[in-house]
N, C-alpha and C positions, 0 to 999 in steps of 0.2 A: 183588328181580333179573329179576322178569317184569317188571315197568314199566320196569328200566335194558335188558332183549332188545326190549322194544319201538321202544322209543325210538332203540334204534341200527339195527331194523332200517327204522324209519319213514325215520330221517333216513341214512339208509345211512352208517353211520359206524362203523363196528367197535372203534375206539377208546373209544367210548361202555363198552363193556360193561369196562372196566378200572378202570374208575370207583368208589370203593367210599366209606366212610362216614368211614376217616381219608383220605383222599386230598383230599376236603371241609375235612376238619380240616386242615391241611399250607395249604389255599389260601387258609382265612380266617387262619389266624397268619399267611403270608407276604401278605397285603394289609393286614394291621391293622401288622405291621410297617414296611411298604413305607407308610403315612400316617404313621404315627406317629415313626416311627426308635426307638422306644422299647422294646429286648428285655425288663426289667421289667414293662414292662404287657402282655409277649405272654405273658408264663414266669406271670404272675398269672393272665390270663384262658384261659389252656392248665390250670389249675391245676400247672403243674411246682411242684417240689421244686429238683430242682438244676439251675442255669443251661442247663449242658450239655446237657442233652435238649433246652430251646427252642433254642438255637442252631442244631441240625439243619436247623429249619424259615428260617433268615434266607436259605440260602445256594441257594436251589432256582427264583429267576426272575432272571434279570439283566434290570432294567430300563430298562437302557440309561439315553440321557442326561437328567438331570431336568429337566423342564418344568415352569414354574410359571408361578399366574397373579395379576398386583400387583395392588394397590392404597392408594390414598394415605386418610390422612383428619387434618384439621385440627381435628378438636375430641375430644373425648374423648366425646359422643355415635355418631360416626361409627367411632371405632377400637371402642368396646365392641360395636356393629353386626357388624364387619366378623369381631370375637372371635369371636360369637355364630354365624356363617356358616363359622366353620373357616379363617379365617385366623390366621398363626404374625405377631407384631411381630417386628419385623428389625431396624429401625434409625432413627431420627430426623435426619430433615434442613432445617435455614430453618426450625425450627418444623413442619414434618411429617412422621406418623411412614407408614411404611413396611411393610406386609402383605405374606404373598406365604402361596398354598394350592396346593396339587400338581396338576398338570391332572387 
């Protein structure tokens, strides 16, 4: 609490005083849901038994428009590298595989 108060004073931002461990837990859950769009993964991450408890976290932030970085892979090695770096497979057109990742 003392560090939070010092940071709030140093940055001249009183809103920092309202940040709690629970706030950080909500933030992490919201970011993971935004990244993965997998509510069951977030449920397991938080250790919830009931999915309704996890659903509380999914409406906290309006992420606005969906923005992606798109890449193509012409062979298995390129596709593997894209998947390992966080891209998700979308479709294949004319023998080229299309991948995307959130910005």
